[in-house]
C-alpha positions in Angstrom: -17.4 -76.4 -45.4 -16.7 -76.2 -49.1 -14.5 -73.6 -51.0 -16.1 -71.6 -53.4 -14.5 -70.6 -57.0 -14.6 -67.3 -56.4 -12.1 -67.9 -52.8 -9.9 -70.6 -54.9 -9.2 -68.0 -57.8 -8.4 -65.2 -55.4 -5.7 -67.4 -53.5 -4.3 -68.6 -56.0 -1.7 -66.6 -57.4 1.2 -68.0 -56.4 3.9 -67.6 -58.7 3.9 -70.8 -60.9 6.5 -72.4 -62.0 5.7 -75.1 -64.8 7.9 -77.7 -65.1 10.5 -77.9 -67.7 11.4 -79.9 -70.2 14.8 -81.4 -69.1 16.7 -81.5 -72.3 17.8 -77.7 -72.3 18.4 -77.0 -68.2 21.4 -77.4 -65.9 20.7 -79.7 -63.7 20.3 -77.1 -60.6 18.2 -75.3 -62.4 16.1 -78.6 -63.4 16.2 -79.3 -59.4 14.8 -76.4 -58.5 11.5 -76.0 -61.0 10.9 -79.6 -59.7 10.6 -79.1 -56.1 9.2 -75.6 -56.3 6.2 -76.9 -58.4 5.5 -79.1 -56.3 5.5 -77.0 -53.0 2.9 -75.0 -55.1 0.2 -76.8 -55.1 0.6 -77.3 -50.9 1.2 -73.3 -50.9 -2.2 -72.6 -52.8 -3.9 -74.6 -50.2 -3.0 -72.7 -47.1 -3.8 -69.4 -48.6 -7.5 -70.7 -48.9 -7.1 -71.6 -45.9 -5.4 -68.6 -44.7 -8.1 -66.0 -46.2 -11.2 -68.8 -44.8 -9.2 -67.8 -41.8 -9.2 -63.8 -42.0 -13.0 -63.6 -42.6 -13.4 -66.1 -39.4 -11.6 -64.0 -37.5 -13.9 -60.5 -38.6 -10.6 -58.9 -38.7 -10.6 -55.5 -40.0 -8.8 -53.7 -42.8 -6.1 -52.0 -40.2 -5.4 -55.8 -39.0 -4.1 -56.9 -42.4 -1.7 -53.7 -42.4 -0.5 -54.7 -39.0 -0.1 -58.3 -39.8 1.7 -57.2 -43.2 3.9 -55.0 -40.8 4.8 -58.3 -39.1 6.1 -59.7 -42.1 8.1 -56.4 -42.8 9.8 -56.0 -39.8 10.8 -59.9 -39.8 12.2 -60.0 -43.5 14.5 -56.7 -42.6 16.0 -58.6 -39.4 16.1 -61.5 -41.6 17.9 -59.8 -43.7 20.3 -58.2 -41.4 21.8 -61.2 -39.7 22.4 -63.1 -43.4 24.0 -59.6 -44.5 26.3 -60.3 -41.2 27.8 -63.1 -42.2 27.5 -63.3 -46.0 30.9 -64.0 -47.4 29.3 -63.8 -51.1 29.5 -60.5 -52.5 26.2 -60.1 -54.6 24.1 -62.0 -52.2 25.6 -59.7 -49.2 23.8 -56.0 -51.5 21.2 -58.6 -52.2 20.5 -58.8 -48.6 20.9 -55.3 -47.8 18.1 -54.7 -50.9 15.9 -56.5 -49.2 16.2 -55.0 -45.5 16.2 -51.7 -47.3 12.7 -53.1 -49.1 11.7 -54.2 -45.8 12.2 -50.9 -44.2 10.4 -48.8 -46.3 7.3 -51.3 -46.0 7.3 -50.5 -42.6 7.4 -47.4 -43.3 4.6 -47.6 -45.6 2.3 -49.4 -44.0 3.2 -47.3 -41.0 1.7 -44.2 -42.2 -1.1 -46.1 -43.6 -2.2 -47.1 -40.5 -2.2 -43.8 -39.4 -4.2 -42.7 -42.2 -7.2 -45.3 -41.5 -7.2 -43.2 -37.9 -6.0 -46.3 -35.9 -3.1 -46.3 -33.2 0.3 -46.8 -33.7 1.6 -50.5 -33.7 4.8 -52.1 -32.3 4.9 -55.1 -34.5 7.4 -57.1 -32.3 4.5 -57.4 -29.9 3.0 -60.9 -29.7 6.2 -62.4 -30.6 8.4 -63.6 -33.5 6.9 -66.2 -35.7 8.3 -69.3 -36.1 9.2 -68.6 -40.2 11.9 -66.2 -38.0 12.9 -68.6 -35.4 13.6 -71.1 -38.5 15.0 -68.3 -41.2 17.8 -67.4 -38.5 18.9 -70.8 -37.6 19.8 -71.4 -41.5 23.5 -71.1 -42.3 23.8 -71.7 -46.0 23.3 -70.2 -49.1 21.1 -72.8 -50.5 19.1 -72.8 -47.2 18.5 -69.1 -47.3 17.6 -68.9 -50.3 15.5 -71.9 -51.2 13.3 -71.1 -47.7 13.6 -67.7 -47.1 13.8 -66.0 -50.6 11.8 -68.4 -53.2 9.4 -70.1 -51.1 8.5 -67.4 -48.4 8.2 -65.5 -51.0 5.9 -67.3 -53.2 3.6 -67.4 -49.7 3.9 -63.8 -49.2 2.8 -62.8 -52.7 -0.4 -64.6 -52.4 -1.1 -63.0 -49.0 -0.4 -59.7 -50.2 -3.0 -60.7 -53.2 -5.3 -62.3 -50.2 -5.2 -58.9 -48.2 -5.8 -56.5 -51.4 -8.7 -58.5 -52.5 -10.5 -58.1 -49.3 -9.9 -54.5 -49.0 -11.2 -54.2 -52.7 -14.4 -56.1 -51.6 -14.3 -54.0 -48.3 -13.9 -50.5 -50.9 -10.6 -49.1 -49.7 -8.6 -50.0 -53.2 -6.2 -47.4 -51.8 -5.1 -50.2 -49.5 -5.3 -52.6 -52.0 -2.9 -51.2 -54.1 -0.5 -51.1 -50.9 -0.7 -54.4 -51.0 -1.0 -55.3 -54.6 1.0 -53.1 -56.3 4.1 -51.6 -54.1 4.9 -54.7 -51.1 3.9 -57.5 -53.7 5.8 -56.4 -56.0 8.6 -56.0 -54.3 8.4 -59.2 -52.8 8.5 -60.8 -56.4 11.9 -59.1 -57.0 13.1 -60.9 -53.7 12.1 -63.6 -55.3 13.9 -63.8 -58.6 17.0 -63.1 -56.8 16.7 -65.7 -54.9 15.8 -67.8 -57.7 18.9 -66.9 -59.3 21.5 -67.3 -56.0 19.8 -70.9 -55.6 20.4 -72.2 -59.4 24.1 -71.1 -58.3 24.4 -72.8 -55.1 22.5 -75.7 -55.8 25.4 -78.0 -57.8 25.9 -81.1 -56.0 23.2 -83.4 -54.7 24.1 -82.4 -51.1 23.7 -78.8 -51.9 20.1 -79.6 -53.5 18.8 -81.9 -50.6 19.6 -79.2 -47.9 17.8 -76.8 -50.2 14.4 -79.0 -50.7 14.6 -79.6 -46.9 14.3 -75.6 -45.9 11.7 -74.8 -48.3 9.5 -77.8 -47.5 9.3 -76.9 -43.6 8.3 -73.3 -44.9 5.4 -75.0 -46.4 4.6 -76.6 -43.1 4.9 -73.6 -41.3 2.4 -71.7 -43.6 -0.2 -74.2 -42.8 0.0 -72.8 -39.1 0.3 -69.3 -40.3 -3.5 -70.1 -41.8 -4.3 -71.1 -37.8 -6.9 -68.6 -36.4 -5.3 -68.6 -33.1 -1.6 -67.5 -34.6 -3.9 -64.7 -35.8 -5.0 -63.7 -33.1 -1.4 -64.0 -31.3 -0.1 -61.7 -33.7 -2.6 -59.0 -33.2 -3.4 -56.5 -30.2 -6.0 -57.9 -28.3 -9.0 -56.2 -29.0 -10.0 -53.1 -26.8 -13.6 -54.1 -24.9 -16.9 -52.9 -26.1 -17.8 -50.3 -23.5 -20.4 -51.2 -21.3 -23.9 -49.8 -21.7 -25.0 -46.9 -19.7 -27.9 -47.9 -17.4 -31.1 -46.7 -17.6 -32.2 -42.9 -16.4 -34.6 -43.6 -13.4 -37.8 -42.6 -14.6 -39.2 -39.4 -14.1 -43.1 -38.3 -13.0 
């Protein structure tokens, strides 16, 4: 099925880093700009597929909030794991800030779900995502920054925009604002921190290769995130509609 121009425009919200003139850039920053620009094209396609899958599964606004809540709890846990074994003080403080902002997102989303009259949701139900499993396996600063702080955050900013657009289409401006301004704004700050960390930790060909491989794996997993089966797995099973009452016997 061809993708409409409006759908394509709404999904192409990934933070774009244009290729730079190499004459005035350090080698590490040139490397990062190059691989990130290449990954963005793939992430944009995955976002288009993601929005199409949300529509195909006829998900409700509360489902968007539940998916974002799962992102928040996983982001908090990953940041906590990385905080514990990080020696660099600047990175350690950054991970602590990410843990705090993710926890705040969890509280905010939980309150919105309650405000919409939906039942409480445990984001750990259905298990953790493959993003989480991969991120917790990473050991080096360049891998963690490239995968978790730059590439995944780029995809998440796009996903929050998709959720916000769908909320606007359904007349829920308040939830759209949460996705677009609060959560995506914090994700942008994480991205900016990751960009600086990646520049500081990518001076050699070996470190750059590790960062590139880790980022590419996130791009691969982003394609799987648009799979309707993965969306259904992440959400609680829908309750079956109650059976219609049998007709009353006719009376004379």
